[in-house]
N, CA and C atoms of all chains as a GROMACS GRO file, in nm:
protein
  639
    1MET      N    1  10.550   7.120  15.311
    1MET     CA    2  10.484   6.990  15.340
    1MET      C    3  10.590   6.893  15.392
    2SER      N    4  10.556   6.820  15.496
    2SER     CA    5  10.653   6.723  15.548
    2SER      C    6  10.664   6.604  15.448
    3VAL      N    7  10.771   6.529  15.460
    3VAL     CA    8  10.791   6.414  15.374
    3VAL      C    9  10.675   6.316  15.396
    4GLU      N   10  10.631   6.304  15.520
    4GLU     CA   11  10.520   6.211  15.551
    4GLU      C   12  10.395   6.255  15.477
    5GLN      N   13  10.364   6.388  15.477
    5GLN     CA   14  10.245   6.437  15.404
    5GLN      C   15  10.261   6.417  15.254
    6GLN      N   16  10.384   6.434  15.206
    6GLN     CA   17  10.413   6.418  15.065
    6GLN      C   18  10.386   6.275  15.022
    7ILE      N   19  10.430   6.179  15.105
    7ILE     CA   20  10.409   6.037  15.075
    7ILE      C   21  10.257   6.008  15.071
    8VAL      N   22  10.185   6.058  15.170
    8VAL     CA   23  10.042   6.034  15.173
    8VAL      C   24   9.977   6.092  15.048
    9SER      N   25  10.010   6.215  15.012
    9SER     CA   26   9.938   6.275  14.902
    9SER      C   27   9.972   6.212  14.769
   10LYS      N   28  10.098   6.169  14.753
   10LYS     CA   29  10.134   6.104  14.626
   10LYS      C   30  10.069   5.969  14.611
   11LEU      N   31  10.065   5.892  14.718
   11LEU     CA   32  10.002   5.757  14.712
   11LEU      C   33   9.853   5.771  14.689
   12ASP      N   34   9.797   5.868  14.756
   12ASP     CA   35   9.654   5.890  14.748
   12ASP      C   36   9.614   5.932  14.606
   13ALA      N   37   9.702   6.012  14.545
   13ALA     CA   38   9.668   6.056  14.409
   13ALA      C   39   9.684   5.944  14.304
   14ARG      N   40   9.776   5.852  14.331
   14ARG     CA   41   9.805   5.748  14.233
   14ARG      C   42   9.717   5.625  14.241
   15PHE      N   43   9.680   5.589  14.363
   15PHE     CA   44   9.607   5.463  14.384
   15PHE      C   45   9.465   5.487  14.429
   16GLY      N   46   9.378   5.393  14.396
   16GLY     CA   47   9.242   5.397  14.449
   16GLY      C   48   9.247   5.324  14.584
   17LEU      N   49   9.278   5.401  14.690
   17LEU     CA   50   9.308   5.339  14.817
   17LEU      C   51   9.185   5.307  14.903
   18ASP      N   52   9.186   5.189  14.959
   18ASP     CA   53   9.083   5.159  15.055
   18ASP      C   54   9.133   5.180  15.197
   19HIS      N   55   9.266   5.184  15.211
   19HIS     CA   56   9.325   5.205  15.341
   19HIS      C   57   9.470   5.256  15.319
   20LEU      N   58   9.512   5.353  15.397
   20LEU     CA   59   9.649   5.398  15.389
   20LEU      C   60   9.697   5.442  15.525
   21ASP      N   61   9.810   5.392  15.562
   21ASP     CA   62   9.868   5.429  15.689
   21ASP      C   63  10.018   5.456  15.667
   22VAL      N   64  10.061   5.574  15.693
   22VAL     CA   65  10.202   5.609  15.675
   22VAL      C   66  10.257   5.644  15.813
   23VAL      N   67  10.358   5.570  15.857
   23VAL     CA   68  10.413   5.593  15.992
   23VAL      C   69  10.557   5.630  15.981
   24ASN      N   70  10.592   5.743  16.044
   24ASN     CA   71  10.736   5.780  16.048
   24ASN      C   72  10.800   5.700  16.161
   25GLU      N   73  10.885   5.605  16.127
   25GLU     CA   74  10.950   5.522  16.224
   25GLU      C   75  11.092   5.568  16.253
   26SER      N   76  11.127   5.683  16.202
   26SER     CA   77  11.268   5.731  16.213
   26SER      C   78  11.317   5.734  16.359
   27GLY      N   79  11.224   5.768  16.450
   27GLY     CA   80  11.256   5.777  16.590
   27GLY      C   81  11.308   5.646  16.648
   28ASN      N   82  11.280   5.534  16.580
   28ASN     CA   83  11.330   5.403  16.628
   28ASN      C   84  11.470   5.373  16.576
   29HIS      N   85  11.527   5.465  16.500
   29HIS     CA   86  11.654   5.435  16.435
   29HIS      C   87  11.762   5.535  16.472
   30ASN      N   88  11.883   5.502  16.427
   30ASN     CA   89  12.002   5.573  16.465
   30ASN      C   90  12.020   5.699  16.379
   31VAL      N   91  11.920   5.786  16.387
   31VAL     CA   92  11.927   5.912  16.306
   31VAL      C   93  11.889   6.028  16.397
   32PRO      N   94  11.922   6.151  16.356
   32PRO     CA   95  11.893   6.266  16.441
   32PRO      C   96  11.742   6.278  16.471
   33ALA      N   97  11.709   6.343  16.585
   33ALA     CA   98  11.570   6.362  16.623
   33ALA      C   99  11.496   6.430  16.511
   34ASN      N  100  11.364   6.402  16.498
   34ASN     CA  101  11.277   6.464  16.397
   34ASN      C  102  11.314   6.435  16.252
   35SER      N  103  11.392   6.326  16.232
   35SER     CA  104  11.428   6.288  16.097
   35SER      C  105  11.305   6.233  16.022
   36GLU      N  106  11.309   6.237  15.892
   36GLU     CA  107  11.208   6.168  15.809
   36GLU      C  108  11.281   6.076  15.715
   37THR      N  109  11.338   5.976  15.769
   37THR     CA  110  11.420   5.882  15.692
   37THR      C  111  11.366   5.739  15.683
   38HIS      N  112  11.296   5.697  15.788
   38HIS     CA  113  11.247   5.560  15.794
   38HIS      C  114  11.093   5.562  15.803
   39PHE      N  115  11.029   5.506  15.705
   39PHE     CA  116  10.881   5.504  15.701
   39PHE      C  117  10.828   5.363  15.688
   40LYS      N  118  10.705   5.348  15.739
   40LYS     CA  119  10.632   5.225  15.718
   40LYS      C  120  10.502   5.263  15.649
   41VAL      N  121  10.473   5.197  15.538
   41VAL     CA  122  10.349   5.226  15.467
   41VAL      C  123  10.262   5.099  15.459
   42VAL      N  124  10.141   5.113  15.500
   42VAL     CA  125  10.046   5.002  15.490
   42VAL      C  126   9.937   5.050  15.397
   43MET      N  127   9.914   4.977  15.288
   43MET     CA  128   9.811   5.023  15.196
   43MET      C  129   9.729   4.909  15.135
   44VAL      N  130   9.603   4.940  15.118
   44VAL     CA  131   9.509   4.845  15.058
   44VAL      C  132   9.455   4.910  14.932
   45ALA      N  133   9.478   4.845  14.818
   45ALA     CA  134   9.439   4.908  14.692
   45ALA      C  135   9.390   4.802  14.592
   46LYS      N  136   9.289   4.843  14.513
   46LYS     CA  137   9.235   4.752  14.413
   46LYS      C  138   9.339   4.711  14.308
   47GLU      N  139   9.430   4.807  14.277
   47GLU     CA  140   9.533   4.783  14.176
   47GLU      C  141   9.626   4.665  14.210
   48PHE      N  142   9.625   4.624  14.335
   48PHE     CA  143   9.715   4.513  14.372
   48PHE      C  144   9.660   4.376  14.337
   49GLU      N  145   9.532   4.376  14.301
   49GLU     CA  146   9.464   4.251  14.263
   49GLU      C  147   9.544   4.180  14.153
   50GLY      N  148   9.573   4.051  14.174
   50GLY     CA  149   9.639   3.968  14.072
   50GLY      C  150   9.784   4.004  14.051
   51LYS      N  151   9.843   4.087  14.141
   51LYS     CA  152   9.985   4.124  14.122
   51LYS      C  153  10.071   4.065  14.233
   52ARG      N  154  10.186   4.013  14.199
   52ARG     CA  155  10.277   3.959  14.298
   52ARG      C  156  10.334   4.076  14.380
   53LEU      N  157  10.384   4.039  14.500
   53LEU     CA  158  10.432   4.141  14.594
   53LEU      C  159  10.540   4.229  14.525
   54ILE      N  160  10.628   4.163  14.451
   54ILE     CA  161  10.739   4.242  14.394
   54ILE      C  162  10.682   4.348  14.297
   55ALA      N  163  10.580   4.312  14.223
   55ALA     CA  164  10.520   4.408  14.129
   55ALA      C  165  10.451   4.521  14.206
   56ARG      N  166  10.385   4.486  14.317
   56ARG     CA  167  10.319   4.589  14.396
   56ARG      C  168  10.422   4.687  14.455
   57HIS      N  169  10.530   4.630  14.506
   57HIS     CA  170  10.634   4.717  14.564
   57HIS      C  171  10.695   4.808  14.457
   58ARG      N  172  10.714   4.753  14.338
   58ARG     CA  173  10.768   4.835  14.230
   58ARG      C  174  10.678   4.954  14.195
   59MET      N  175  10.546   4.927  14.198
   59MET     CA  176  10.450   5.034  14.171
   59MET      C  177  10.464   5.148  14.271
   60VAL      N  178  10.483   5.110  14.400
   60VAL     CA  179  10.498   5.210  14.505
   60VAL      C  180  10.631   5.283  14.492
   61HIS      N  181  10.737   5.207  14.467
   61HIS     CA  182  10.869   5.267  14.451
   61HIS      C  183  10.866   5.371  14.342
   62GLU      N  184  10.795   5.342  14.235
   62GLU     CA  185  10.786   5.437  14.121
   62GLU      C  186  10.726   5.567  14.165
   63VAL      N  187  10.616   5.559  14.239
   63VAL     CA  188  10.546   5.679  14.281
   63VAL      C  189  10.633   5.760  14.376
   64LEU      N  190  10.711   5.693  14.459
   64LEU     CA  191  10.789   5.762  14.560
   64LEU      C  192  10.940   5.771  14.521
   65ALA      N  193  10.966   5.759  14.393
   65ALA     CA  194  11.108   5.758  14.349
   65ALA      C  195  11.185   5.877  14.403
   66GLU      N  196  11.123   5.994  14.395
   66GLU     CA  197  11.191   6.119  14.437
   66GLU      C  198  11.228   6.112  14.587
   67GLU      N  199  11.130   6.073  14.666
   67GLU     CA  200  11.152   6.065  14.812
   67GLU      C  201  11.255   5.959  14.846
   68LEU      N  202  11.255   5.848  14.765
   68LEU     CA  203  11.352   5.743  14.793
   68LEU      C  204  11.495   5.778  14.758
   69GLN      N  205  11.508   5.878  14.668
   69GLN     CA  206  11.642   5.928  14.641
   69GLN      C  207  11.696   5.994  14.765
   70ARG      N  208  11.612   6.076  14.825
   70ARG     CA  209  11.642   6.153  14.942
   70ARG      C  210  11.513   6.217  14.994
   71PRO      N  211  11.482   6.217  15.114
   71PRO     CA  212  11.560   6.172  15.229
   71PRO      C  213  11.525   6.031  15.278
   72VAL      N  214  11.430   5.964  15.211
   72VAL     CA  215  11.382   5.836  15.263
   72VAL      C  216  11.487   5.725  15.242
   73HIS      N  217  11.522   5.662  15.350
   73HIS     CA  218  11.632   5.564  15.353
   73HIS      C  219  11.576   5.426  15.368
   74ALA      N  220  11.468   5.411  15.440
   74ALA     CA  221  11.404   5.281  15.460
   74ALA      C  222  11.255   5.295  15.444
   75LEU      N  223  11.198   5.201  15.368
   75LEU     CA  224  11.055   5.205  15.345
   75LEU      C  225  11.000   5.063  15.362
   76ALA      N  226  10.941   5.041  15.480
   76ALA     CA  227  10.875   4.912  15.503
   76ALA      C  228  10.738   4.919  15.434
   77LEU      N  229  10.711   4.820  15.350
   77LEU     CA  230  10.592   4.826  15.268
   77LEU      C  231  10.504   4.703  15.289
   78HIS      N  232  10.377   4.727  15.317
   78HIS     CA  233  10.284   4.618  15.335
   78HIS      C  234  10.166   4.646  15.250
   79THR      N  235  10.154   4.575  15.140
   79THR     CA  236  10.059   4.603  15.035
   79THR      C  237   9.957   4.491  15.023
   80TYR      N  238   9.830   4.525  15.032
   80TYR     CA  239   9.726   4.423  15.033
   80TYR      C  240   9.612   4.457  14.937
   81THR      N  241   9.546   4.352  14.895
   81THR     CA  242   9.417   4.372  14.829
   81THR      C  243   9.310   4.377  14.939
   82ASP      N  244   9.192   4.417  14.898
   82ASP     CA  245   9.083   4.423  14.996
   82ASP      C  246   9.061   4.290  15.068
   83ALA      N  247   9.059   4.182  14.987
   83ALA     CA  248   9.032   4.049  15.045
   83ALA      C  249   9.144   4.006  15.142
   84GLU      N  250   9.267   4.031  15.101
   84GLU     CA  251   9.383   3.998  15.189
   84GLU      C  252   9.374   4.076  15.319
   85TRP      N  253   9.337   4.202  15.302
   85TRP     CA  254   9.331   4.290  15.423
   85TRP      C  255   9.223   4.239  15.521
   86LYS      N  256   9.108   4.201  15.464
   86LYS     CA  257   8.999   4.150  15.550
   86LYS      C  258   9.045   4.021  15.622
   87ASP      N  259   9.118   3.936  15.548
   87ASP     CA  260   9.166   3.812  15.608
   87ASP      C  261   9.262   3.837  15.726
   88ARG      N  262   9.330   3.950  15.720
   88ARG     CA  263   9.429   3.978  15.824
   88ARG      C  264   9.368   4.044  15.947
   89PHE      N  265   9.243   4.088  15.935
   89PHE     CA  266   9.177   4.159  16.041
   89PHE      C  267   9.261   4.280  16.087
   90GLY      N  268   9.324   4.344  15.992
   90GLY     CA  269   9.399   4.464  16.023
   90GLY      C  270   9.533   4.440  16.091
   91ASP      N  271   9.579   4.312  16.092
   91ASP     CA  272   9.706   4.280  16.154
   91ASP      C  273   9.820   4.312  16.057
   92VAL      N  274   9.909   4.398  16.101
   92VAL     CA  275  10.021   4.443  16.015
   92VAL      C  276  10.153   4.400  16.081
   93PRO      N  277  10.247   4.346  16.002
   93PRO     CA  278  10.376   4.309  16.061
   93PRO      C  279  10.448   4.428  16.124
   94MET      N  280  10.518   4.401  16.232
   94MET     CA  281  10.601   4.506  16.294
   94MET      C  282  10.729   4.521  16.212
   95SER      N  283  10.783   4.642  16.208
   95SER     CA  284  10.915   4.659  16.147
   95SER      C  285  11.019   4.603  16.243
   96PRO      N  286  11.126   4.546  16.183
   96PRO     CA  287  11.229   4.491  16.272
   96PRO      C  288  11.299   4.602  16.354
   97PRO      N  289  11.345   4.568  16.472
   97PRO     CA  290  11.414   4.671  16.553
   97PRO      C  291  11.545   4.712  16.488
   98CYS      N  292  11.586   4.834  16.514
   98CYS     CA  293  11.715   4.880  16.466
   98CYS      C  294  11.822   4.803  16.538
   99VAL      N  295  11.930   4.774  16.464
   99VAL     CA  296  12.042   4.704  16.533
   99VAL      C  297  12.160   4.796  16.547
  100GLY      N  298  12.137   4.924  16.525
  100GLY     CA  299  12.235   5.022  16.560
  100GLY      C  300  12.325   5.074  16.450
  101GLY      N  301  12.312   5.015  16.330
  101GLY     CA  302  12.394   5.064  16.216
  101GLY      C  303  12.355   5.208  16.187
  102GLY      N  304  12.445   5.284  16.127
  102GLY     CA  305  12.415   5.421  16.093
  102GLY      C  306  12.326   5.422  15.969
  103SER      N  307  12.279   5.541  15.931
  103SER     CA  308  12.191   5.548  15.815
  103SER      C  309  12.272   5.551  15.682
  104ASP      N  310  12.406   5.551  15.692
  104ASP     CA  311  12.482   5.548  15.566
  104ASP      C  312  12.512   5.405  15.533
  105MET      N  313  12.720   5.506  13.486
  105MET     CA  314  12.719   5.376  13.556
  105MET      C  315  12.848   5.299  13.522
  106SER      N  316  12.914   5.249  13.623
  106SER     CA  317  13.040   5.182  13.599
  106SER      C  318  13.014   5.038  13.547
  107GLU      N  319  13.060   5.010  13.425
  107GLU     CA  320  13.033   4.880  13.364
  107GLU      C  321  13.101   4.768  13.440
  108GLU      N  322  13.217   4.798  13.493
  108GLU     CA  323  13.293   4.695  13.565
  108GLU      C  324  13.214   4.645  13.688
  109VAL      N  325  13.157   4.739  13.757
  109VAL     CA  326  13.082   4.704  13.878
  109VAL      C  327  12.955   4.627  13.837
  110ILE      N  328  12.888   4.670  13.732
  110ILE     CA  329  12.769   4.599  13.685
  110ILE      C  330  12.804   4.456  13.642
  111ASP      N  331  12.919   4.438  13.576
  111ASP     CA  332  12.965   4.306  13.539
  111ASP      C  333  12.984   4.220  13.663
  112THR      N  334  13.044   4.279  13.766
  112THR     CA  335  13.067   4.205  13.891
  112THR      C  336  12.932   4.163  13.953
  113ILE      N  337  12.837   4.254  13.953
  113ILE     CA  338  12.702   4.222  14.008
  113ILE      C  339  12.637   4.110  13.931
  114LYS      N  340  12.645   4.121  13.797
  114LYS     CA  341  12.584   4.017  13.712
  114LYS      C  342  12.645   3.882  13.738
  115GLU      N  343  12.777   3.881  13.756
  115GLU     CA  344  12.849   3.757  13.778
  115GLU      C  345  12.806   3.697  13.919
  116GLN      N  346  12.801   3.785  14.015
  116GLN     CA  347  12.757   3.737  14.153
  116GLN      C  348  12.617   3.675  14.148
  117ILE      N  349  12.527   3.741  14.077
  117ILE     CA  350  12.390   3.696  14.071
  117ILE      C  351  12.382   3.563  13.990
  118ARG      N  352  12.464   3.554  13.886
  118ARG     CA  353  12.463   3.434  13.802
  118ARG      C  354  12.522   3.313  13.876
  119GLU      N  355  12.627   3.338  13.951
  119GLU     CA  356  12.702   3.225  14.007
  119GLU      C  357  12.650   3.181  14.144
  120ASN      N  358  12.566   3.256  14.205
  120ASN     CA  359  12.516   3.218  14.338
  120ASN      C  360  12.364   3.197  14.336
  121PRO      N  361  12.319   3.075  14.343
  121PRO     CA  362  12.174   3.050  14.329
  121PRO      C  363  12.092   3.118  14.438
  122ILE      N  364  12.153   3.135  14.558
  122ILE     CA  365  12.085   3.207  14.665
  122ILE      C  366  12.180   3.318  14.710
  123LEU      N  367  12.148   3.443  14.687
  123LEU     CA  368  12.242   3.550  14.713
  123LEU      C  369  12.170   3.665  14.780
  124LEU      N  370  12.226   3.711  14.892
  124LEU     CA  371  12.166   3.823  14.965
  124LEU      C  372  12.263   3.943  14.966
  125TYR      N  373  12.219   4.056  14.917
  125TYR     CA  374  12.291   4.181  14.934
  125TYR      C  375  12.238   4.243  15.061
  126MET      N  376  12.326   4.268  15.158
  126MET     CA  377  12.281   4.307  15.288
  126MET      C  378  12.379   4.403  15.355
  127LYS      N  379  12.336   4.464  15.465
  127LYS     CA  380  12.427   4.548  15.543
  127LYS      C  381  12.489   4.467  15.657
  128GLY      N  382  12.617   4.450  15.652
  128GLY     CA  383  12.687   4.364  15.749
  128GLY      C  384  12.693   4.222  15.698
  129SER      N  385  12.710   4.127  15.790
  129SER     CA  386  12.720   3.986  15.755
  129SER      C  387  12.609   3.910  15.827
  130PRO      N  388  12.581   3.787  15.784
  130PRO     CA  389  12.476   3.711  15.856
  130PRO      C  390  12.502   3.700  16.004
  131ASN      N  391  12.628   3.690  16.044
  131ASN     CA  392  12.661   3.682  16.190
  131ASN      C  393  12.654   3.816  16.257
  132ALA      N  394  12.675   3.923  16.184
  132ALA     CA  395  12.673   4.057  16.244
  132ALA      C  396  12.606   4.153  16.151
  133PRO      N  397  12.474   4.139  16.135
  133PRO     CA  398  12.401   4.232  16.047
  133PRO      C  399  12.401   4.374  16.108
  134GLN      N  400  12.410   4.474  16.019
  134GLN     CA  401  12.421   4.612  16.065
  134GLN      C  402  12.290   4.689  16.047
  135CYS      N  403  12.182   4.617  16.024
  135CYS     CA  404  12.053   4.684  16.000
  135CYS      C  405  11.945   4.582  16.035
  136GLY      N  406  11.837   4.632  16.096
  136GLY     CA  407  11.731   4.540  16.140
  136GLY      C  408  11.662   4.467  16.024
  137PHE      N  409  11.650   4.533  15.910
  137PHE     CA  410  11.586   4.472  15.794
  137PHE      C  411  11.675   4.361  15.738
  138SER      N  412  11.803   4.383  15.734
  138SER     CA  413  11.897   4.278  15.693
  138SER      C  414  11.895   4.163  15.789
  139ALA      N  415  11.891   4.194  15.918
  139ALA     CA  416  11.892   4.091  16.022
  139ALA      C  417  11.769   4.002  16.010
  140GLN      N  418  11.654   4.062  15.987
  140GLN     CA  419  11.532   3.981  15.978
  140GLN      C  420  11.532   3.894  15.854
  141THR      N  421  11.584   3.949  15.746
  141THR     CA  422  11.591   3.868  15.622
  141THR      C  423  11.683   3.748  15.641
  142VAL      N  424  11.797   3.767  15.703
  142VAL     CA  425  11.891   3.662  15.732
  142VAL      C  426  11.819   3.554  15.816
  143GLN      N  427  11.743   3.594  15.915
  143GLN     CA  428  11.674   3.496  15.999
  143GLN      C  429  11.579   3.409  15.918
  144CYS      N  430  11.508   3.469  15.823
  144CYS     CA  431  11.419   3.391  15.737
  144CYS      C  432  11.496   3.291  15.654
  145LEU      N  433  11.609   3.335  15.600
  145LEU     CA  434  11.689   3.251  15.516
  145LEU      C  435  11.751   3.135  15.594
  146ILE      N  436  11.802   3.164  15.714
  146ILE     CA  437  11.863   3.060  15.797
  146ILE      C  438  11.758   2.957  15.831
  147ALA      N  439  11.635   3.004  15.856
  147ALA     CA  440  11.527   2.909  15.893
  147ALA      C  441  11.493   2.816  15.780
  148CYS      N  442  11.530   2.851  15.658
  148CYS     CA  443  11.507   2.760  15.544
  148CYS      C  444  11.611   2.648  15.539
  149GLY      N  445  11.718   2.663  15.613
  149GLY     CA  446  11.813   2.552  15.634
  149GLY      C  447  11.909   2.528  15.516
  150GLU      N  448  11.929   2.624  15.428
  150GLU     CA  449  12.026   2.605  15.319
  150GLU      C  450  12.133   2.710  15.324
  151ARG      N  451  12.250   2.674  15.268
  151ARG     CA  452  12.359   2.770  15.262
  151ARG      C  453  12.322   2.880  15.160
  152PHE      N  454  12.366   3.002  15.192
  152PHE     CA  455  12.343   3.111  15.097
  152PHE      C  456  12.462   3.202  15.093
  153ALA      N  457  12.481   3.266  14.978
  153ALA     CA  458  12.591   3.361  14.965
  153ALA      C  459  12.542   3.500  15.004
  154TYR      N  460  12.634   3.585  15.045
  154TYR     CA  461  12.595   3.721  15.075
  154TYR      C  462  12.705   3.820  15.031
  155VAL      N  463  12.663   3.941  15.009
  155VAL     CA  464  12.758   4.051  14.983
  155VAL      C  465  12.727   4.161  15.082
  156ASP      N  466  12.826   4.202  15.158
  156ASP     CA  467  12.806   4.314  15.251
  156ASP      C  468  12.823   4.444  15.174
  157ILE      N  469  12.715   4.517  15.156
  157ILE     CA  470  12.722   4.639  15.075
  157ILE      C  471  12.790   4.752  15.150
  158LEU      N  472  12.801   4.741  15.283
  158LEU     CA  473  12.872   4.845  15.358
  158LEU      C  474  13.020   4.842  15.327
  159SER      N  475  13.075   4.722  15.305
  159SER     CA  476  13.218   4.717  15.271
  159SER      C  477  13.241   4.711  15.118
  160ASN      N  478  13.130   4.722  15.042
  160ASN     CA  479  13.145   4.729  14.894
  160ASN      C  480  13.063   4.850  14.844
  161PRO      N  481  13.111   4.971  14.873
  161PRO     CA  482  13.036   5.091  14.840
  161PRO      C  483  13.001   5.104  14.692
  162GLU      N  484  13.089   5.054  14.605
  162GLU     CA  485  13.062   5.067  14.461
  162GLU      C  486  12.941   4.981  14.423
  163ILE      N  487  12.929   4.864  14.485
  163ILE     CA  488  12.811   4.779  14.457
  163ILE      C  489  12.688   4.846  14.518
  164ARG      N  490  12.702   4.899  14.636
  164ARG     CA  491  12.591   4.966  14.697
  164ARG      C  492  12.538   5.082  14.610
  165ALA      N  493  12.632   5.151  14.545
  165ALA     CA  494  12.595   5.264  14.462
  165ALA      C  495  12.527   5.222  14.332
  166GLU      N  496  12.571   5.111  14.276
  166GLU     CA  497  12.523   5.070  14.143
  166GLU      C  498  12.403   4.977  14.141
  167LEU      N  499  12.394   4.892  14.246
  167LEU     CA  500  12.291   4.787  14.241
  167LEU      C  501  12.146   4.843  14.233
  168PRO      N  502  12.113   4.946  14.314
  168PRO     CA  503  11.974   4.995  14.303
  168PRO      C  504  11.934   5.033  14.160
  169GLY      N  505  12.019   5.098  14.090
  169GLY     CA  506  11.989   5.137  13.954
  169GLY      C  507  11.981   5.017  13.861
  170PHE      N  508  12.071   4.923  13.875
  170PHE     CA  509  12.075   4.803  13.792
  170PHE      C  510  11.948   4.720  13.819
  171ALA      N  511  11.912   4.704  13.944
  171ALA     CA  512  11.800   4.616  13.983
  171ALA      C  513  11.666   4.687  13.977
  172ASN      N  514  11.672   4.820  13.962
  172ASN     CA  515  11.546   4.900  13.976
  172ASN      C  516  11.479   4.870  14.105
  173TRP      N  517  11.558   4.873  14.214
  173TRP     CA  518  11.506   4.845  14.348
  173TRP      C  519  11.585   4.936  14.446
  174PRO      N  520  11.517   5.028  14.514
  174PRO     CA  521  11.590   5.137  14.580
  174PRO      C  522  11.656   5.102  14.712
  175THR      N  523  11.617   4.992  14.775
  175THR     CA  524  11.664   4.969  14.913
  175THR      C  525  11.736   4.835  14.930
  176PHE      N  526  11.797   4.818  15.045
  176PHE     CA  527  11.861   4.691  15.086
  176PHE      C  528  11.794   4.642  15.214
  177PRO      N  529  11.794   4.511  15.239
  177PRO     CA  530  11.856   4.402  15.159
  177PRO      C  531  11.779   4.373  15.029
  178GLN      N  532  11.850   4.294  14.945
  178GLN     CA  533  11.789   4.242  14.825
  178GLN      C  534  11.825   4.094  14.812
  179LEU      N  535  11.723   4.011  14.798
  179LEU     CA  536  11.748   3.867  14.784
  179LEU      C  537  11.730   3.824  14.638
  180TYR      N  538  11.828   3.751  14.588
  180TYR     CA  539  11.822   3.694  14.453
  180TYR      C  540  11.823   3.544  14.465
  181VAL      N  541  11.731   3.483  14.393
  181VAL     CA  542  11.726   3.335  14.389
  181VAL      C  543  11.721   3.293  14.240
  182GLN      N  544  11.823   3.210  14.208
  182GLN     CA  545  11.839   3.166  14.069
  182GLN      C  546  11.829   3.283  13.970
  183GLY      N  547  11.906   3.384  14.000
  183GLY     CA  548  11.923   3.494  13.907
  183GLY      C  549  11.811   3.597  13.909
  184GLU      N  550  11.711   3.578  13.994
  184GLU     CA  551  11.597   3.672  13.992
  184GLU      C  552  11.580   3.742  14.124
  185LEU      N  553  11.547   3.868  14.122
  185LEU     CA  554  11.520   3.940  14.245
  185LEU      C  555  11.390   3.893  14.306
  186VAL      N  556  11.396   3.846  14.428
  186VAL     CA  557  11.278   3.801  14.500
  186VAL      C  558  11.213   3.920  14.568
  187GLY      N  559  11.295   4.007  14.633
  187GLY     CA  560  11.248   4.127  14.698
  187GLY      C  561  11.333   4.164  14.818
  188GLY      N  562  11.278   4.254  14.900
  188GLY     CA  563  11.350   4.297  15.019
  188GLY      C  564  11.295   4.230  15.143
  189CYS      N  565  11.320   4.294  15.257
  189CYS     CA  566  11.284   4.228  15.383
  189CYS      C  567  11.136   4.199  15.396
  190ASP      N  568  11.047   4.294  15.359
  190ASP     CA  569  10.906   4.272  15.381
  190ASP      C  570  10.854   4.155  15.295
  191ILE      N  571  10.902   4.145  15.170
  191ILE     CA  572  10.857   4.038  15.081
  191ILE      C  573  10.909   3.904  15.129
  192VAL      N  574  11.037   3.899  15.165
  192VAL     CA  575  11.099   3.773  15.213
  192VAL      C  576  11.028   3.729  15.342
  193THR      N  577  11.000   3.818  15.432
  193THR     CA  578  10.935   3.784  15.557
  193THR      C  579  10.793   3.731  15.534
  194GLU      N  580  10.722   3.800  15.441
  194GLU     CA  581  10.587   3.760  15.411
  194GLU      C  582  10.585   3.623  15.341
  195MET      N  583  10.682   3.599  15.253
  195MET     CA  584  10.692   3.468  15.185
  195MET      C  585  10.730   3.358  15.282
  196TYR      N  586  10.813   3.392  15.377
  196TYR     CA  587  10.849   3.290  15.479
  196TYR      C  588  10.725   3.255  15.562
  197ALA      N  589  10.650   3.357  15.604
  197ALA     CA  590  10.532   3.334  15.686
  197ALA      C  591  10.426   3.254  15.614
  198SER      N  592  10.414   3.276  15.482
  198SER     CA  593  10.310   3.208  15.405
  198SER      C  594  10.356   3.070  15.358
  199GLY      N  595  10.482   3.035  15.382
  199GLY     CA  596  10.535   2.905  15.346
  199GLY      C  597  10.587   2.898  15.202
  200GLU      N  598  10.596   3.013  15.135
  200GLU     CA  599  10.641   3.011  14.996
  200GLU      C  600  10.793   3.012  14.984
  201LEU      N  601  10.861   3.067  15.090
  201LEU     CA  602  11.002   3.090  15.078
  201LEU      C  603  11.084   2.960  15.080
  202GLU      N  604  11.048   2.872  15.175
  202GLU     CA  605  11.128   2.754  15.198
  202GLU      C  606  11.138   2.666  15.072
  203PRO      N  607  11.029   2.632  15.004
  203PRO     CA  608  11.039   2.551  14.882
  203PRO      C  609  11.124   2.621  14.773
  204LEU      N  610  11.110   2.751  14.764
  204LEU     CA  611  11.187   2.825  14.665
  204LEU      C  612  11.339   2.814  14.692
  205ILE      N  613  11.376   2.824  14.820
  205ILE     CA  614  11.514   2.820  14.859
  205ILE      C  615  11.566   2.676  14.847
  206LYS      N  616  11.485   2.580  14.888
  206LYS     CA  617  11.525   2.440  14.877
  206LYS      C  618  11.548   2.401  14.732
  207GLU      N  619  11.463   2.448  14.645
  207GLU     CA  620  11.477   2.415  14.505
  207GLU      C  621  11.603   2.475  14.448
  208ALA      N  622  11.630   2.600  14.483
  208ALA     CA  623  11.752   2.666  14.437
  208ALA      C  624  11.877   2.596  14.486
  209ALA      N  625  11.869   2.546  14.609
  209ALA     CA  626  11.990   2.487  14.670
  209ALA      C  627  12.020   2.353  14.604
  210THR      N  628  11.918   2.282  14.556
  210THR     CA  629  11.939   2.149  14.500
  210THR      C  630  11.943   2.148  14.349
  211SER      N  631  11.910   2.258  14.285
  211SER     CA  632  11.910   2.260  14.141
  211SER      C  633  12.052   2.254  14.087
  212PRO      N  634  12.072   2.182  13.974
  212PRO     CA  635  12.204   2.172  13.914
  212PRO      C  636  12.249   2.312  13.867
  213GLU      N  637  12.377   2.335  13.874
  213GLU     CA  638  12.433   2.465  13.835
  213GLU      C  639  12.402   2.492  13.688
   0.00000   0.00000   0.00000
């Protein structure tokens, strides 16, 4: 299973998701071709209701702790409740462009 | 875990009301996420301290475990972890970041 599939299946198993989008953005960074190091995750879950962003991110970090040890090096996280997601009309922030630093 | 490094981290967080652990420096960030976080902080118009984790590998190695936060950058305001690039950017966009930073900059030591 690819790291991308692993991330999808772990998040799907842990959260009651209304929306999940996992994008491998490694190709935009200074890493070898076909790397699975930089990901962007957009998720809409009921569990985020009443929780501050930092708490939401910690929940996700916990589920993906193993992947974050290795090989995932960057994880852009956009976590919304259903109401927040509707307010955004599906608009998700872009990840910042790479400025050329290595992955170490 | 090296206690000496953890003590250094605690001291840095205690003594700097606005502190960013980042890759590179605000003038020459070495990572897009660090660069974007710096932009948000600069836009708030207050001085902030930073630690370049690329030139401090021992801090880079110990901080994620200490903070229970796996990635960089990490922004601390008045001793508390605010978050990484996505959270800082979102708070800046929603107007929450500036008052937080202003308050930290003007609060007595």
